[in-house]
C-alpha positions as CSV (number, residue, x, y, z in Angstrom):
1,X,23.7,92.3,93.7
2,X,21.9,94.5,91.1
3,X,21.0,93.0,87.7
4,X,22.8,95.9,85.9
5,X,26.1,95.2,87.7
6,X,25.9,91.5,86.7
7,X,25.2,92.5,83.0
8,X,28.3,94.9,83.0
9,X,30.9,93.3,80.6
10,X,33.8,94.6,82.5
11,X,32.5,93.1,85.8
12,X,31.9,89.8,84.2
13,X,35.4,89.7,82.9
14,X,36.7,90.5,86.4
15,X,34.7,87.6,87.8
16,X,36.0,85.2,85.2
17,X,39.5,86.2,85.8
18,X,39.2,85.9,89.5
19,X,37.7,82.4,89.2
20,X,40.4,81.2,86.8
21,X,43.1,82.5,89.1
22,X,41.5,80.8,92.2
23,X,41.1,77.4,90.4
24,X,44.7,77.6,89.4
25,X,45.8,78.3,93.0
26,X,43.5,75.2,94.2
27,X,45.1,73.1,91.4
28,X,48.7,73.9,92.4
29,X,48.4,73.4,96.1
30,X,44.9,73.7,97.3
31,X,43.2,76.3,99.6
32,X,45.3,75.2,102.6
33,X,48.5,76.3,100.8
34,X,47.0,79.6,100.2
35,X,46.2,80.2,103.9
36,X,49.4,78.5,105.1
37,X,51.4,81.0,102.9
38,X,49.5,84.0,104.2
39,X,50.1,82.8,107.9
40,X,53.7,82.2,107.3
41,X,54.2,85.6,105.7
42,X,52.8,87.2,108.8
43,X,54.8,84.9,111.1
44,X,58.2,85.7,109.6
45,X,57.6,89.4,109.9
46,X,57.6,89.3,113.7
47,X,61.4,89.8,114.3
48,X,60.7,90.4,118.0
49,X,60.4,86.6,118.5
50,X,63.6,85.2,117.2
51,X,65.2,81.8,117.6
52,X,68.7,80.6,118.4
53,X,70.4,79.7,115.1
54,X,71.2,76.2,116.4
55,X,67.4,75.5,117.2
56,X,66.2,72.1,115.9
57,X,69.7,70.8,114.8
58,X,69.6,68.2,117.5
59,X,66.8,66.6,115.6
60,X,69.3,65.7,112.7
61,X,70.5,62.2,112.8
62,X,71.7,59.6,110.4
63,X,68.9,57.3,108.9
64,X,69.3,53.8,110.7
65,X,69.3,50.4,109.2
66,X,71.3,51.0,106.2
67,X,68.1,51.7,104.2
68,X,68.2,53.9,101.1
69,X,67.7,57.6,102.1
70,X,64.4,59.2,101.0
71,X,64.6,62.6,99.4
72,X,64.3,65.5,101.8
73,X,60.9,67.2,102.1
74,X,60.3,70.0,99.8
75,X,59.6,72.3,102.8
76,X,62.1,72.0,105.6
77,X,60.3,70.9,108.8
78,X,63.0,72.3,111.1
79,X,63.1,75.8,109.7
80,X,62.3,78.5,112.3
81,X,62.2,81.9,110.6
82,X,63.7,85.0,112.3
83,X,67.0,84.3,114.0
84,X,68.7,86.0,117.0
85,X,72.1,87.5,115.6
86,X,74.6,89.1,117.9
87,X,78.3,89.8,117.5
88,X,79.1,90.4,121.1
89,X,81.1,87.2,121.6
90,X,83.6,86.0,119.1
91,X,83.2,82.2,118.7
92,X,86.2,80.1,118.4
93,X,86.9,77.7,115.6
94,X,86.6,74.7,118.1
95,X,83.3,75.8,119.3
96,X,81.8,76.1,115.7
97,X,83.1,72.6,114.8
98,X,81.6,71.1,118.0
99,X,78.3,72.6,117.2
100,X,78.2,71.3,113.6
101,X,79.2,67.7,113.9
102,X,77.8,66.7,110.4
103,X,79.9,69.2,108.6
104,X,82.6,67.4,106.7
105,X,86.3,68.4,105.9
106,X,86.3,71.4,103.5
107,X,83.1,72.8,104.9
108,X,81.0,70.2,102.9
109,X,77.6,69.2,104.3
110,X,74.9,66.6,103.3
111,X,71.8,66.0,105.3
112,X,72.3,62.8,107.3
113,X,68.7,61.7,107.1
114,X,67.6,62.4,103.5
115,X,68.9,63.1,100.0
116,X,69.2,66.9,99.4
117,X,67.1,68.1,96.6
118,X,69.4,71.1,96.0
119,X,73.3,71.7,95.8
120,X,74.7,75.1,96.6
121,X,78.3,76.4,96.7
122,X,78.8,79.4,99.0
123,X,81.6,81.6,97.7
124,X,83.2,84.2,100.0
125,X,85.8,86.7,98.8
126,X,88.2,87.2,101.6
127,X,91.2,89.2,102.7
128,X,92.4,89.1,106.3
129,X,89.0,89.4,108.0
130,X,89.1,86.6,110.5
131,X,86.8,88.1,113.0
132,X,84.1,88.3,110.3
133,X,84.8,84.9,109.2
134,X,84.3,83.3,112.5
135,X,81.0,85.1,113.1
136,X,79.8,84.1,109.5
137,X,80.7,80.5,109.9
138,X,79.1,80.2,113.4
139,X,75.8,81.4,111.8
140,X,75.8,80.2,108.2
141,X,76.4,76.5,108.8
142,X,73.3,75.8,111.0
143,X,71.3,78.2,108.9
144,X,72.1,76.2,105.7
145,X,71.6,72.8,107.5
146,X,68.0,73.6,108.5
147,X,67.3,74.3,104.9
148,X,68.2,70.6,104.1
149,X,70.8,71.7,101.4
150,X,73.9,69.9,100.2
151,X,76.5,72.6,100.3
152,X,80.2,73.6,100.5
153,X,81.7,76.9,101.7
154,X,84.6,78.2,99.8
155,X,86.9,81.0,101.0
156,X,88.6,82.7,98.1
157,X,91.7,84.4,99.5
158,X,93.7,87.1,98.0
159,X,97.4,87.1,98.9
160,X,99.4,90.2,99.8
161,X,98.5,93.7,100.7
162,X,97.3,94.9,97.3
163,X,94.0,96.5,96.6
164,X,91.0,94.2,97.2
165,X,89.3,92.9,94.1
166,X,86.1,91.2,95.1
167,X,84.7,90.6,91.6
168,X,87.8,88.8,90.3
169,X,88.1,86.7,93.4
170,X,84.5,85.5,92.9
171,X,85.3,84.7,89.3
172,X,88.1,82.5,90.7
173,X,85.7,81.0,93.2
174,X,83.2,79.9,90.5
175,X,86.0,78.4,88.4
176,X,87.3,76.4,91.4
177,X,83.9,75.4,92.8
178,X,82.8,74.0,89.4
179,X,85.8,71.6,89.4
180,X,84.3,69.8,92.4
181,X,80.5,69.6,91.7
182,X,77.9,70.4,89.2
183,X,76.3,72.9,91.6
184,X,72.7,74.0,91.2
185,X,73.4,77.4,92.6
186,X,76.3,79.8,93.3
187,X,75.9,81.9,96.3
188,X,78.2,85.0,96.3
189,X,78.5,86.1,99.8
190,X,80.2,89.0,101.5
191,X,82.0,87.8,104.7
192,X,80.5,90.5,107.0
193,X,76.8,89.7,106.2
194,X,74.7,87.3,108.3
195,X,71.0,86.4,107.2
196,X,68.4,87.0,109.8
197,X,65.7,84.5,108.6
198,X,66.2,80.9,107.5
199,X,63.1,81.0,105.2
200,X,65.5,83.1,103.0
201,X,66.3,80.0,100.9
202,X,69.9,79.7,99.5
203,X,68.7,78.4,96.1
204,X,68.6,80.1,92.8
205,X,65.7,81.3,90.8
206,X,65.2,79.1,87.7
207,X,65.2,82.1,85.3
208,X,67.1,85.0,86.5
209,X,70.0,86.1,88.9
210,X,68.6,86.7,92.4
211,X,69.6,89.3,94.8
212,X,69.4,87.9,98.3
213,X,70.3,90.7,100.5
214,X,67.3,93.0,99.7
215,X,67.1,94.5,103.3
216,X,70.4,95.2,105.2
217,X,70.4,97.0,108.5
218,X,73.1,99.1,107.1
219,X,70.6,100.8,104.8
220,X,67.8,100.7,107.4
221,X,66.5,97.5,105.6
222,X,65.9,99.2,102.3
223,X,67.9,99.2,99.0
224,X,70.3,102.1,98.7
225,X,69.4,102.3,95.0
226,X,67.1,100.5,92.5
227,X,70.0,98.4,90.7
228,X,71.9,97.5,93.7
229,X,73.2,93.9,93.5
230,X,75.8,93.8,96.4
231,X,76.1,91.8,99.5
232,X,74.7,88.4,98.7
233,X,73.5,87.1,95.4
234,X,72.5,83.7,93.8
235,X,73.1,82.6,90.2
236,X,73.1,79.4,88.4
237,X,76.3,78.5,86.6
238,X,74.3,79.1,83.4
239,X,73.4,82.6,84.6
240,X,77.1,83.3,85.5
241,X,78.4,82.2,82.1
242,X,75.7,83.9,80.2
243,X,76.8,87.3,81.5
244,X,80.5,86.5,81.3
245,X,80.9,86.4,85.1
246,X,82.0,89.5,87.0
247,X,84.5,92.1,85.7
248,X,88.2,91.5,86.6
249,X,89.1,95.1,86.5
250,X,87.6,96.7,89.6
251,X,90.1,97.3,92.2
252,X,88.8,98.4,95.7
253,X,86.1,100.9,94.7
254,X,83.0,98.8,95.1
255,X,81.6,99.9,91.8
256,X,81.5,96.4,90.4
257,X,77.9,95.9,91.7
258,X,76.6,98.5,89.1
259,X,78.6,96.8,86.4
260,X,77.1,93.4,87.3
261,X,73.6,94.7,87.2
262,X,74.3,96.1,83.8
263,X,75.7,92.7,82.6
264,X,72.6,91.0,83.7
265,X,70.3,93.3,81.6
266,X,72.8,93.2,78.6
267,X,72.8,89.5,78.7
268,X,69.1,89.6,78.4
269,X,68.1,88.9,82.0
270,X,66.8,90.8,84.8
271,X,67.4,90.8,88.6
272,X,64.8,89.3,90.9
273,X,64.9,90.0,94.7
274,X,64.2,88.1,97.8
275,X,61.1,89.9,99.5
276,X,62.5,92.4,102.0
277,X,60.8,90.6,105.0
278,X,62.8,87.6,104.3
279,X,66.0,89.1,102.8
280,X,67.2,90.8,106.0
281,X,70.8,90.8,106.9
282,X,73.0,92.2,109.6
283,X,76.2,93.8,108.7
284,X,79.2,93.4,111.0
285,X,81.0,96.3,112.4
286,X,80.0,98.7,109.7
287,X,80.8,102.5,109.9
288,X,78.0,104.2,111.6
289,X,78.5,107.2,109.3
290,X,76.8,105.0,106.5
291,X,73.5,105.4,108.3
292,X,73.4,108.8,106.7
293,X,72.4,108.9,103.0
294,X,74.7,106.3,101.2
295,X,76.7,107.5,98.2
296,X,76.6,105.3,95.2
297,X,80.1,104.3,94.0
298,X,81.1,106.0,90.9
299,X,81.7,103.8,87.8
300,X,84.5,104.5,85.3
301,X,83.8,101.5,83.0
302,X,81.9,101.5,79.8
303,X,80.1,98.1,80.6
304,X,78.3,98.0,77.4
305,X,81.5,97.8,75.5
306,X,83.6,95.7,77.9
307,X,81.4,93.0,79.4
308,X,81.9,90.5,76.5
309,X,85.6,90.7,76.8
310,X,86.2,91.3,80.5
311,X,85.1,88.3,82.8
312,X,85.3,84.6,82.9
313,X,86.7,84.5,79.3
314,X,89.6,86.7,80.3
315,X,90.3,85.5,83.9
316,X,93.9,85.0,84.8
317,X,95.2,84.1,88.2
318,X,97.8,81.9,89.9
319,X,96.4,79.3,92.3
320,X,98.8,79.1,95.2
321,X,97.1,76.5,97.3
322,X,93.8,74.8,97.9
323,X,93.3,73.3,101.3
324,X,90.4,71.7,103.1
325,X,89.7,73.1,106.6
326,X,87.1,71.7,109.0
327,X,84.7,74.4,108.2
328,X,85.5,75.6,104.6
329,X,87.6,75.0,101.7
330,X,90.4,77.6,101.4
331,X,91.5,78.8,97.9
332,X,94.5,81.1,97.9
333,X,95.3,83.0,94.9
334,X,97.6,85.6,93.4
335,X,95.1,87.7,91.2
336,X,97.9,89.7,89.6
337,X,98.9,93.2,89.0
338,X,97.3,96.1,90.7
339,X,97.0,99.2,88.4
340,X,98.8,102.2,89.9
341,X,95.8,104.5,89.2
342,X,93.3,102.2,91.3
């Protein structure tokens, strides 16, 4: 190395910064963690070598001897990465129950061998989509169990044949789920999406709302536009209340995802996204025409003026029933009047 280059102030500054960053990495996890992270990032990219979604679940067993359970390891030892997802055969409810023996009534699961470090509520807005639901339950239960989470799946079902209101149903789901548990994370999940990689952790970002479905096959594994927040997202209860939840006034047009993205910004937060190589999802039976350039739904709401008044603080609904099924908790609601212009 030439003497003139060493004496260059900019080059010396670069060396100091590089050394500081490297020391910080070593301090926080050691060199092995750096190389392990690099190798794993390469391994999870190879979707040609996928695993059955029930791989390794046979390793789960209750701890014996009545001893106090240890905490689960921070990094799940039974995660496998890319998963084989197909929708050719519709699984029966009985089959799903048999393959998930540790799932308790109401779709509640706790690891039998350790104490979960994280509690997540999975909220699914629903209206007469039984085929999608069976596929989702078949894949999502083992997916979450391999992540060593404590979780419960909630199905928020809209009665009648009125226009679907996903956003309002999710507000209802949040209200009902928080009656059961002080959840660390609220996962807002479309019924027709299945994750393709169990390194896509169903936990929240500590600081900001997280968009999980960053690479759907419906959009050739790209975002349809920059502010897209649809499909699957993860928010802490604090995030959700800070933005006043979702709007209650979107009936059937799908434009609520833009409203939500705007609310996040207006509440002083920003969207973080799961990296695309991890945030891959398959969409069930979507219309093949959407493989053409996708049109962003038009929004007719002035979010800047309405977000503080339209949301969790104005939520009204009638709870018709709340029942525990073997694989999920069903919350059936009447969400009210559908405007004639919707």
